MARKE-374568 format. One line per 2 residues: number of its first residue (from 0); their letters; for each residue x, y, z of C-alpha. Coordinates in Angstrom, 1 decimal, always signed. Layout:
N
NUM) a) X,Y,Z ~ ... $
END
This chain:
315
0) xx) +105.8,+117.3,+44.5 ~ +107.0,+116.7,+47.9 $
2) xx) +106.1,+119.3,+50.4 ~ +109.0,+120.9,+52.2 $
4) xx) +109.3,+119.8,+55.6 ~ +108.7,+122.7,+58.2 $
6) xx) +111.6,+123.5,+60.6 ~ +111.3,+122.0,+63.9 $
8) xx) +113.1,+124.2,+66.3 ~ +113.9,+121.5,+69.1 $
10) xx) +115.2,+124.1,+71.6 ~ +112.0,+126.1,+71.3 $
12) xx) +109.9,+123.0,+71.5 ~ +111.6,+121.8,+74.7 $
14) xx) +110.9,+125.4,+76.1 ~ +107.3,+125.1,+75.1 $
16) xx) +106.9,+121.6,+76.7 ~ +108.3,+122.8,+79.9 $
18) xx) +106.1,+126.0,+80.0 ~ +103.0,+123.8,+79.1 $
20) xx) +103.5,+121.3,+81.7 ~ +104.2,+124.0,+84.4 $
22) xx) +101.6,+126.7,+83.0 ~ +104.2,+129.3,+84.0 $
24) xx) +107.2,+130.8,+82.0 ~ +108.9,+131.6,+85.1 $
26) xx) +109.0,+128.1,+86.4 ~ +109.9,+126.9,+83.0 $
28) xx) +112.8,+129.3,+82.9 ~ +113.9,+128.1,+86.3 $
30) xx) +113.7,+124.4,+85.2 ~ +115.8,+125.0,+82.0 $
32) xx) +118.2,+127.6,+83.7 ~ +117.3,+130.5,+81.4 $
34) xx) +115.6,+133.8,+81.6 ~ +111.9,+134.1,+81.8 $
36) xx) +112.4,+136.6,+78.8 ~ +114.1,+133.8,+77.0 $
38) xx) +111.2,+131.6,+77.5 ~ +108.7,+134.2,+76.6 $
40) xx) +110.6,+135.1,+73.2 ~ +111.0,+131.5,+72.1 $
42) xx) +107.1,+131.0,+72.7 ~ +106.4,+134.1,+70.7 $
44) xx) +108.6,+133.1,+67.9 ~ +106.9,+129.7,+67.6 $
46) xx) +103.6,+131.4,+67.4 ~ +104.8,+133.7,+64.7 $
48) xx) +106.4,+130.8,+62.7 ~ +103.4,+128.8,+63.0 $
50) xx) +100.7,+131.5,+62.7 ~ +98.6,+130.5,+65.9 $
52) xx) +98.4,+131.4,+69.6 ~ +99.7,+128.8,+72.0 $
54) xx) +99.2,+130.8,+75.2 ~ +96.8,+133.4,+76.7 $
56) xx) +98.9,+135.9,+78.7 ~ +97.3,+137.1,+81.9 $
58) xx) +98.6,+139.2,+84.6 ~ +100.1,+136.4,+86.8 $
60) xx) +99.9,+133.4,+84.7 ~ +99.6,+131.9,+81.3 $
62) xx) +97.1,+129.5,+80.2 ~ +97.2,+127.1,+77.1 $
64) xx) +94.8,+127.7,+74.2 ~ +93.0,+124.9,+72.5 $
66) xx) +95.8,+124.8,+70.1 ~ +98.4,+125.1,+72.6 $
68) xx) +96.9,+122.2,+74.7 ~ +96.7,+120.0,+71.7 $
70) xx) +100.3,+120.6,+70.6 ~ +101.5,+120.1,+74.1 $
72) xx) +100.3,+116.7,+74.3 ~ +102.1,+115.9,+71.1 $
74) xx) +105.3,+117.5,+72.2 ~ +105.3,+115.6,+75.6 $
76) xx) +104.6,+112.1,+74.0 ~ +107.5,+112.9,+71.5 $
78) xx) +109.9,+114.0,+74.1 ~ +108.9,+110.9,+76.5 $
80) xx) +109.4,+108.5,+73.4 ~ +113.0,+109.9,+72.8 $
82) xx) +113.8,+109.7,+76.6 ~ +112.5,+106.1,+77.0 $
84) xx) +114.4,+105.1,+73.7 ~ +117.6,+106.7,+74.9 $
86) xx) +117.1,+105.0,+78.4 ~ +116.9,+101.7,+76.7 $
88) xx) +120.2,+101.8,+75.2 ~ +122.5,+104.0,+77.3 $
90) xx) +124.8,+101.7,+79.2 ~ +125.1,+102.3,+82.8 $
92) xx) +126.1,+100.4,+86.0 ~ +122.3,+99.8,+86.5 $
94) xx) +119.9,+98.7,+83.8 ~ +116.9,+101.0,+83.4 $
96) xx) +113.2,+100.0,+82.8 ~ +110.6,+102.6,+82.3 $
98) xx) +107.1,+102.0,+83.6 ~ +103.8,+103.9,+83.1 $
100) xx) +101.1,+103.6,+85.7 ~ +98.1,+105.4,+86.9 $
102) xx) +97.8,+107.2,+90.2 ~ +95.6,+105.1,+92.4 $
104) xx) +97.5,+101.9,+91.3 ~ +100.9,+103.6,+92.0 $
106) xx) +100.3,+105.2,+95.1 ~ +98.2,+102.4,+96.9 $
108) xx) +99.8,+99.2,+95.4 ~ +103.1,+99.8,+93.7 $
110) xx) +104.9,+102.4,+95.9 ~ +104.7,+100.1,+99.0 $
112) xx) +106.2,+97.3,+97.4 ~ +109.2,+99.2,+95.6 $
114) xx) +111.6,+98.5,+98.6 ~ +110.8,+95.0,+98.1 $
116) xx) +111.7,+95.1,+94.5 ~ +114.8,+96.9,+94.8 $
118) xx) +115.9,+94.2,+97.5 ~ +115.4,+91.5,+94.9 $
120) xx) +116.6,+93.5,+91.9 ~ +119.3,+96.1,+93.0 $
122) xx) +120.7,+96.0,+89.5 ~ +117.5,+97.4,+87.9 $
124) xx) +116.5,+100.9,+88.1 ~ +112.4,+101.6,+87.6 $
126) xx) +111.8,+105.0,+86.0 ~ +108.1,+105.7,+86.6 $
128) xx) +106.0,+107.9,+84.5 ~ +102.4,+109.1,+85.1 $
130) xx) +100.4,+106.7,+82.7 ~ +97.8,+108.2,+80.2 $
132) xx) +95.0,+105.8,+79.2 ~ +96.4,+103.4,+76.6 $
134) xx) +94.1,+102.6,+73.6 ~ +96.8,+100.6,+71.4 $
136) xx) +100.3,+100.3,+71.0 ~ +100.6,+103.7,+69.1 $
138) xx) +100.4,+105.5,+72.4 ~ +102.4,+103.5,+74.7 $
140) xx) +105.9,+105.2,+75.1 ~ +107.3,+103.1,+78.1 $
142) xx) +108.8,+99.6,+78.2 ~ +105.9,+98.4,+80.5 $
144) xx) +102.5,+99.7,+81.6 ~ +99.8,+99.2,+84.0 $
146) xx) +96.4,+100.0,+82.8 ~ +92.6,+99.8,+83.5 $
148) xx) +90.7,+97.9,+81.0 ~ +89.3,+94.5,+79.6 $
150) xx) +92.5,+93.1,+78.3 ~ +92.0,+93.8,+74.6 $
152) xx) +94.5,+96.3,+73.8 ~ +95.5,+96.3,+70.1 $
154) xx) +99.1,+95.4,+69.4 ~ +100.0,+94.8,+73.0 $
156) xx) +100.3,+91.8,+75.3 ~ +98.3,+91.9,+78.6 $
158) xx) +98.2,+89.9,+81.7 ~ +95.7,+90.5,+84.3 $
160) xx) +97.1,+91.7,+87.7 ~ +94.4,+92.8,+89.9 $
162) xx) +90.4,+93.0,+90.4 ~ +88.8,+95.7,+92.4 $
164) xx) +85.5,+96.3,+94.0 ~ +83.5,+99.5,+94.4 $
166) xx) +81.4,+100.4,+97.6 ~ +80.4,+103.7,+99.3 $
168) xx) +82.7,+105.4,+101.7 ~ +82.1,+108.4,+103.9 $
170) xx) +84.0,+110.3,+106.7 ~ +82.4,+110.0,+110.3 $
172) xx) +82.4,+113.8,+110.6 ~ +80.1,+114.1,+107.5 $
174) xx) +77.8,+111.2,+108.6 ~ +77.5,+113.3,+112.0 $
176) xx) +76.8,+116.4,+110.3 ~ +74.1,+115.1,+107.9 $
178) xx) +72.3,+113.0,+110.6 ~ +73.3,+109.5,+110.1 $
180) xx) +73.3,+107.1,+107.1 ~ +71.5,+103.6,+107.8 $
182) xx) +70.2,+102.7,+104.4 ~ +71.1,+103.7,+100.6 $
184) xx) +68.3,+105.9,+100.2 ~ +69.8,+108.3,+103.0 $
186) xx) +72.4,+109.0,+100.1 ~ +70.0,+111.7,+98.6 $
188) xx) +70.8,+114.0,+101.6 ~ +74.7,+113.7,+101.1 $
190) xx) +77.0,+115.3,+98.8 ~ +78.3,+112.6,+96.2 $
192) xx) +81.9,+112.6,+94.7 ~ +82.3,+110.9,+91.3 $
194) xx) +85.4,+109.5,+90.0 ~ +85.9,+110.6,+86.3 $
196) xx) +82.1,+110.3,+85.4 ~ +78.7,+109.1,+86.9 $
198) xx) +79.1,+105.6,+85.6 ~ +80.1,+103.6,+88.6 $
200) xx) +77.5,+105.5,+91.0 ~ +74.6,+104.8,+88.4 $
202) xx) +75.7,+101.2,+88.5 ~ +75.8,+100.8,+92.2 $
204) xx) +72.4,+102.6,+92.5 ~ +71.0,+99.9,+90.3 $
206) xx) +72.5,+97.3,+92.5 ~ +70.9,+99.0,+95.5 $
208) xx) +67.6,+99.0,+93.5 ~ +67.5,+102.9,+93.5 $
210) xx) +67.9,+103.7,+89.9 ~ +67.7,+107.3,+89.2 $
212) xx) +68.2,+108.5,+92.9 ~ +68.9,+112.3,+92.8 $
214) xx) +71.7,+113.5,+94.9 ~ +71.8,+116.7,+96.9 $
216) xx) +75.0,+117.8,+95.6 ~ +77.5,+116.3,+93.3 $
218) xx) +81.3,+116.8,+92.2 ~ +83.2,+115.0,+89.5 $
220) xx) +86.9,+114.5,+90.2 ~ +89.2,+112.8,+87.5 $
222) xx) +92.1,+111.8,+89.8 ~ +91.2,+108.7,+92.0 $
224) xx) +93.6,+109.7,+94.8 ~ +92.0,+113.1,+95.0 $
226) xx) +88.6,+111.4,+95.3 ~ +89.9,+109.4,+98.5 $
228) xx) +91.2,+112.5,+99.9 ~ +88.0,+114.7,+99.4 $
230) xx) +86.1,+111.7,+101.2 ~ +88.3,+111.8,+104.0 $
232) xx) +88.1,+115.6,+104.4 ~ +84.3,+115.1,+104.4 $
234) xx) +83.4,+116.8,+101.0 ~ +81.2,+114.0,+100.0 $
236) xx) +80.6,+110.2,+99.9 ~ +82.7,+108.4,+97.4 $
238) xx) +82.8,+104.9,+95.8 ~ +85.8,+103.6,+97.5 $
240) xx) +88.0,+101.3,+95.6 ~ +88.6,+98.1,+97.7 $
242) xx) +91.1,+96.9,+98.6 ~ +92.8,+100.1,+98.2 $
244) xx) +90.9,+102.2,+100.9 ~ +90.7,+99.3,+103.3 $
246) xx) +93.4,+100.8,+105.3 ~ +91.4,+104.2,+105.8 $
248) xx) +88.3,+101.9,+106.9 ~ +90.5,+100.0,+109.6 $
250) xx) +92.0,+103.2,+110.9 ~ +88.5,+105.0,+111.2 $
252) xx) +89.2,+107.6,+108.7 ~ +86.4,+106.6,+106.5 $
254) xx) +83.2,+104.4,+107.2 ~ +81.6,+101.8,+105.0 $
256) xx) +78.1,+102.1,+105.6 ~ +76.7,+99.4,+103.2 $
258) xx) +77.8,+95.8,+102.2 ~ +76.6,+96.1,+98.6 $
260) xx) +79.6,+96.0,+96.3 ~ +79.9,+96.7,+92.5 $
262) xx) +82.3,+94.6,+90.6 ~ +83.6,+96.4,+87.6 $
264) xx) +83.8,+94.7,+84.2 ~ +87.5,+96.0,+84.1 $
266) xx) +90.9,+95.1,+86.0 ~ +94.2,+96.4,+86.1 $
268) xx) +96.5,+94.6,+83.5 ~ +100.1,+94.5,+82.9 $
270) xx) +100.9,+95.6,+79.3 ~ +104.0,+95.1,+77.2 $
272) xx) +104.8,+95.1,+73.5 ~ +105.3,+91.7,+71.7 $
274) xx) +108.8,+90.6,+72.0 ~ +110.1,+93.0,+74.9 $
276) xx) +110.3,+90.3,+77.4 ~ +113.5,+88.9,+75.5 $
278) xx) +115.2,+91.8,+77.3 ~ +116.4,+90.3,+80.8 $
280) xx) +115.5,+93.5,+82.7 ~ +112.1,+93.9,+81.4 $
282) xx) +111.4,+90.0,+82.0 ~ +112.4,+90.2,+85.5 $
284) xx) +110.1,+93.3,+86.2 ~ +107.1,+91.6,+84.5 $
286) xx) +107.8,+88.4,+86.5 ~ +108.1,+90.4,+89.8 $
288) xx) +104.8,+92.4,+89.0 ~ +102.9,+89.1,+88.4 $
290) xx) +104.5,+87.4,+91.5 ~ +103.2,+90.2,+93.6 $
292) xx) +100.0,+90.3,+92.2 ~ +99.4,+86.6,+92.6 $
294) xx) +100.3,+86.9,+96.4 ~ +98.1,+89.9,+96.8 $
296) xx) +95.3,+88.2,+95.2 ~ +95.7,+85.3,+97.5 $
298) xx) +95.4,+87.2,+100.5 ~ +92.5,+89.8,+99.5 $
300) xx) +89.1,+89.2,+100.8 ~ +86.0,+91.1,+100.3 $
302) xx) +83.1,+91.5,+102.8 ~ +80.9,+89.3,+100.4 $
304) xx) +80.4,+88.4,+96.7 ~ +78.8,+91.1,+94.6 $
306) xx) +75.1,+90.7,+93.4 ~ +76.1,+91.4,+89.8 $
308) xx) +78.9,+93.0,+87.7 ~ +78.6,+96.5,+86.5 $
310) xx) +80.4,+99.1,+84.1 ~ +83.6,+100.5,+85.1 $
312) xx) +85.3,+103.5,+83.5 ~ +87.8,+105.7,+85.0 $
314) x) +91.0,+104.6,+87.0 $
END
């Protein structure tokens, strides 16, 4: 016998999505133009209906439980998919194309070029989403995405856009504070900033012939833009992503003490579902990305060719 489908209270799910995203019942209420009591009551009703706790209530904040965190991801993906589908069908004076992209590529490569895109395509509106890591077509909810990998996404078409290199970068103030940095072994006296995990630093140390070097202090940060800012603020030595941090080197905000570069095994790729380029707007956006990337590759220059390639993981 078929199991009866459980009721899905869409209004309460929208309330839950906002509260989970904002980590606040009050801010969710402000966004949805309802009272904080209404938000709290709808969340409690969901918890009663489903027999699980979604939030831990504290004095001035709410925190998602493991169950709430897992559900929030599913609900957000579902609402994003609905929005993307509606945007692709609703007729407006401008045609919209949704794009998912990660923080470092968006801020350092895409945003500086948006004005040029608008001049070239005034009839197309780009809608940018923060891009989660894409493992296959199943979790791609936008028309186009830019992701970091090897080009082997299941069920998707991929076009390589941009390669990067890693090299240590550090603020002048931190160098002065820690007594100078002239050779890779000096890094053991410095706090180290890791992007996502320790993979890249381990690979760079292998290139520098210092495998297993113990650092004085270590911090792991997931967001690549936060890593750059932490390095500028003197919080530690980071593996700078070149050419994305070249501007900070040229302005003196960061120093590059060594020429040793790590070439990751991964690159930035443009991802699309098979057949979507039949849409004129999507084809135009993809062609613009590819032209811009080709022009960018032509003018990029690195200090020298890396000695060998290494693993890359977390952009």
